C-alpha positions in Angstrom: 43.7 58.4 -86.5 45.4 56.0 -84.0 46.2 52.3 -84.2 45.7 49.9 -81.4 46.4 46.2 -80.6 43.0 44.7 -80.1 43.8 41.0 -79.5 46.7 38.6 -79.4 46.8 34.8 -79.7 49.4 32.2 -80.5 49.8 28.5 -81.5 52.4 25.9 -80.6 52.9 22.6 -82.6 52.1 19.4 -80.7 55.5 17.8 -80.8 57.6 18.7 -77.8 61.4 18.3 -77.4 62.5 18.5 -73.8 66.0 19.0 -72.4 66.0 15.4 -71.4 65.4 14.5 -75.0 68.4 16.6 -76.1 70.7 15.2 -73.4 69.8 11.8 -74.7 71.1 12.8 -78.1 74.0 14.8 -76.7 75.2 13.1 -73.5 78.1 15.6 -73.1 75.4 18.2 -72.1 73.3 18.2 -69.0 69.7 19.3 -68.3 70.8 21.8 -65.7 73.4 23.4 -68.1 70.9 23.9 -70.8 68.3 25.4 -68.5 70.8 27.7 -66.7 72.4 29.1 -69.8 69.6 29.2 -72.4 66.7 29.3 -70.0 64.6 26.8 -72.0 63.2 23.6 -70.7 61.2 22.5 -73.7 60.4 23.7 -77.2 57.7 22.8 -79.7 58.6 21.4 -83.1 56.5 21.5 -86.3 55.6 18.1 -87.8 57.3 17.0 -91.0 54.2 17.9 -93.0 53.4 21.1 -91.0 54.5 24.5 -92.4 54.7 28.0 -91.0 51.6 28.8 -92.9 49.8 25.9 -91.2 50.9 27.3 -87.8 49.8 30.8 -88.7 46.3 29.6 -89.8 45.8 27.8 -86.4 46.9 30.9 -84.5 44.4 33.0 -86.6 41.6 30.5 -85.9 42.3 30.8 -82.2 42.1 34.6 -82.4 38.8 34.4 -84.4 37.4 32.0 -81.8 37.5 34.9 -79.3 34.5 36.4 -81.3 36.3 38.6 -83.8 34.7 38.7 -87.3 37.3 37.5 -89.8 35.3 39.2 -92.6 36.1 42.6 -91.0 39.8 42.1 -91.7 40.9 44.2 -94.7 44.7 43.4 -94.6 46.9 40.4 -93.8 50.5 40.9 -93.0 52.5 37.6 -92.7 56.0 37.7 -91.2 58.0 34.5 -92.0 61.3 33.3 -93.2 59.8 29.9 -93.8 57.3 30.4 -96.6 55.5 27.5 -98.2 56.7 28.5 -101.7 59.0 31.0 -103.4 55.7 32.2 -105.0 52.9 32.9 -104.4 52.9 34.8 -101.1 51.8 32.6 -98.2 49.5 35.4 -97.1 47.4 34.8 -100.2 47.2 31.1 -99.3 46.2 32.0 -95.8 43.4 34.3 -97.0 41.9 31.4 -99.1 42.3 28.7 -96.4 40.6 30.9 -93.8 37.8 31.7 -96.2 38.3 35.4 -95.8 37.0 38.2 -98.0 38.5 38.8 -101.5 38.4 42.5 -100.8 41.6 42.3 -98.7 45.3 43.1 -99.0 47.7 40.2 -98.3 51.5 40.6 -98.0 54.4 38.5 -96.8 57.5 40.1 -95.4 60.7 38.3 -94.7 62.0 39.4 -91.3 63.1 37.5 -88.2 63.7 38.5 -84.6 62.6 42.1 -85.1 59.7 41.0 -87.4 56.9 41.7 -84.9 58.0 45.3 -84.4 58.3 45.8 -88.1 54.8 44.3 -88.5 53.3 46.6 -86.0 54.9 49.6 -87.8 53.4 48.4 -91.2 50.0 47.8 -89.6 50.0 51.2 -88.0 51.0 52.9 -91.3 48.1 51.1 -93.1 45.6 52.3 -90.5 46.8 55.9 -90.3 46.9 56.2 -94.1 43.3 55.0 -94.2 44.1 52.0 -96.3 42.9 49.5 -93.7 40.9 49.5 -90.4 41.5 46.0 -89.2 44.9 44.4 -89.9 45.7 40.7 -89.1 49.4 40.5 -88.3 50.7 36.9 -88.3 54.1 35.7 -87.4 55.3 32.1 -87.9 58.6 30.2 -88.1 59.7 26.6 -88.4 63.4 27.2 -87.9 63.9 23.6 -86.7 63.4 22.3 -90.2 66.5 24.3 -91.1 68.7 23.2 -88.3 71.3 20.5 -88.7 70.4 17.5 -86.6 73.8 17.7 -84.8 73.6 21.4 -84.2 73.1 21.1 -80.4 73.6 24.8 -79.7 70.8 26.1 -81.9 68.5 23.1 -81.2 68.5 24.0 -77.5 67.4 27.6 -78.3 64.8 27.6 -81.1 61.2 26.5 -81.0 58.6 26.6 -83.7 55.4 28.7 -83.2 53.0 31.2 -84.7 51.1 34.3 -83.4 48.1 36.3 -84.5 47.6 39.9 -83.6 44.6 42.1 -84.5 45.6 45.8 -85.0 42.6 48.1 -85.4 41.3 51.6 -84.9 40.4 50.7 -81.3 41.8 48.2 -78.8 43.5 47.8 -75.4 47.0 49.2 -76.3 47.7 52.2 -78.4 50.8 51.7 -80.6 53.2 54.6 -80.2 56.2 55.8 -82.2 58.9 53.5 -83.6 62.6 53.3 -83.8 63.9 51.0 -86.6 67.3 50.1 -87.8 69.2 47.9 -90.2 72.9 46.9 -90.8 73.1 44.5 -93.7 76.9 44.2 -93.3 76.1 41.6 -90.6 73.9 39.5 -92.9 76.3 36.5 -92.8 76.2 36.3 -89.0 72.8 34.6 -89.2 72.1 33.0 -92.6 71.2 30.1 -94.8 73.4 30.4 -97.8 71.7 28.0 -100.2 68.2 27.7 -101.6 67.8 31.3 -102.9 68.6 32.8 -106.2 72.3 33.5 -105.2 73.0 29.8 -104.5 70.0 27.8 -105.7 71.4 24.3 -105.3 72.2 22.7 -102.0 75.9 22.2 -101.4 75.5 18.9 -99.4 78.7 20.0 -97.5 79.1 19.8 -93.8 82.1 20.8 -91.7 82.6 20.8 -88.0 84.1 23.6 -86.0 86.4 23.4 -83.0 83.4 22.7 -80.7 82.2 19.9 -83.0 79.2 22.0 -84.1 78.2 21.4 -87.8 78.6 24.3 -90.2 76.9 24.0 -93.6 75.6 26.4 -96.2 72.4 24.3 -96.4 71.4 24.9 -92.7 71.0 27.9 -90.4 74.3 29.3 -89.4 74.5 31.6 -86.4 77.7 33.2 -85.3 76.7 33.5 -81.6 79.6 35.7 -80.6 78.8 38.2 -83.4 75.1 38.2 -82.7 75.8 38.8 -79.0 78.2 41.6 -79.7 75.7 43.2 -82.1 72.9 43.0 -79.5 75.0 44.7 -76.8 75.9 47.4 -79.3 72.5 48.0 -80.9 70.0 47.6 -78.1 71.1 50.4 -75.7 70.8 53.0 -78.4 67.6 51.4 -79.6 66.1 51.8 -76.2 67.3 55.4 -75.8 66.0 56.4 -79.3 62.6 54.7 -78.7 62.2 56.5 -75.4 63.2 59.8 -77.1 60.7 59.3 -80.0 57.9 58.7 -77.5 59.1 61.6 -75.2 59.3 59.6 -72.0 62.0 58.6 -69.6 63.1 55.1 -68.8 61.7 55.5 -65.2 58.2 56.1 -66.7 58.1 52.7 -68.4 56.2 50.1 -66.4 57.3 47.0 -68.4 59.9 46.0 -70.9 59.4 43.1 -73.3 62.4 42.3 -75.5 62.8 39.6 -78.1 63.2 36.4 -76.1 66.6 35.3 -77.6 67.9 33.3 -74.6 68.1 33.8 -70.9 71.9 34.6 -70.8 71.5 37.4 -73.3 68.4 38.8 -71.7 69.9 38.8 -68.2 73.1 40.5 -69.5 71.0 43.2 -71.4 68.8 43.9 -68.4 71.8 44.5 -66.1 73.6 46.6 -68.8 70.5 48.7 -69.3 69.9 49.0 -65.5 66.3 47.8 -65.8 64.6 46.6 -62.6 64.0 42.9 -62.7 60.4 43.4 -61.7 59.9 45.5 -64.9 61.6 43.0 -67.3 59.3 40.3 -68.5 60.6 37.0 -69.7 58.7 34.0 -71.2 60.8 31.4 -73.0 61.2 28.5 -70.7 58.2 26.6 -72.1 58.6 27.6 -75.8 62.2 28.6 -76.6 63.2 31.3 -79.0 60.4 31.4 -81.5 62.0 34.2 -83.6 59.3 36.7 -84.7 56.7 35.2 -82.4 58.6 35.7 -79.1 57.2 39.2 -78.3 53.5 38.5 -79.0 53.8 35.2 -77.0 55.3 37.2 -74.1 52.6 39.9 -74.5 49.9 37.2 -74.3 51.4 35.5 -71.3 51.9 38.8 -69.5 48.2 39.7 -70.1 47.2 36.3 -68.7 49.0 37.1 -65.4 47.0 40.3 -65.0 50.1 42.4 -65.0 48.7 45.1 -67.3 46.7 47.9 -65.8 45.1 50.9 -67.4 47.6 53.6 -68.2 50.6 51.4 -68.2 53.5 52.0 -70.6 55.3 49.1 -72.2 58.4 49.1 -74.4 58.7 46.2 -76.9 61.9 45.7 -78.8 63.2 43.1 -81.3 66.7 42.5 -82.7 68.6 39.9 -84.7 68.8 38.4 -88.2 69.3 41.0 -90.9 70.9 42.5 -89.0 67.9 44.5 -87.9 66.3 46.0 -84.8 63.2 47.9 -83.8 61.3 49.2 -80.8 58.1 51.0 -80.0 55.9 52.1 -77.0 52.6 50.4 -76.2 50.3 52.5 -74.1 
């Protein structure tokens, strides 16, 4: 049995933060500087009372509005690092709020920038094992709730969003073989140190680095230099291993869709990997880095342009927090 992507949708919160808004807060920056380096002109931000679960439900409703029967779904996979509660799983809440069948599996998994690839691998495994025939893969993050208000670097990059993908026994894109990787030694390069069982209480401590960026255990900390170095080290071998597992050469790939981290990193990667600009799809200007939702959003937008043709081969790859990475071929 094979597994296919059958449909993709996504949802963006209503509140929009533009580069002009950020420059008003941080006058030492300029609109042109943000756009040139990060490649983002605006990002959508979840409301104070809006959670990742709320966003995921709205993305799922958009997908079901295309005519797909939600009662045919027999498994929900929800990728988020912004769950509503420590327990129960947000996927269980989603099943109830969407009035879906009780004869259904529902699972959260905590993964970030590589989360969509990991989700595709889980969905494919469920289908090939005969456990499910129609899997609803949801991704959603509200990173902006965990960014310090004075963290101008990360606030220019991240946007909140959710995606919904239907993976089934038939569809428009066959899911090929995977290459997955993990290096937990880099966990502290992108981390929130308080709020879990290791450090349950907030520290209420904030320091400022040499660039006047806030550093606090209570908010998202990202060592940009380390993440950049990791990406340049991991992604070339990830691409080679993914091509090898799928028994194709780089020249046979029609399109590459990578995790939309930021424009500078993507441009650097494309040149390092010697990928033709016409084969390298980017979509982050209007939404920012939406973590686990970047790849499905880019897939949706690429489909909207009519770029996909029958027989095309697309490599999708995610990499980041964990540290973790993953890639696969879509045919």
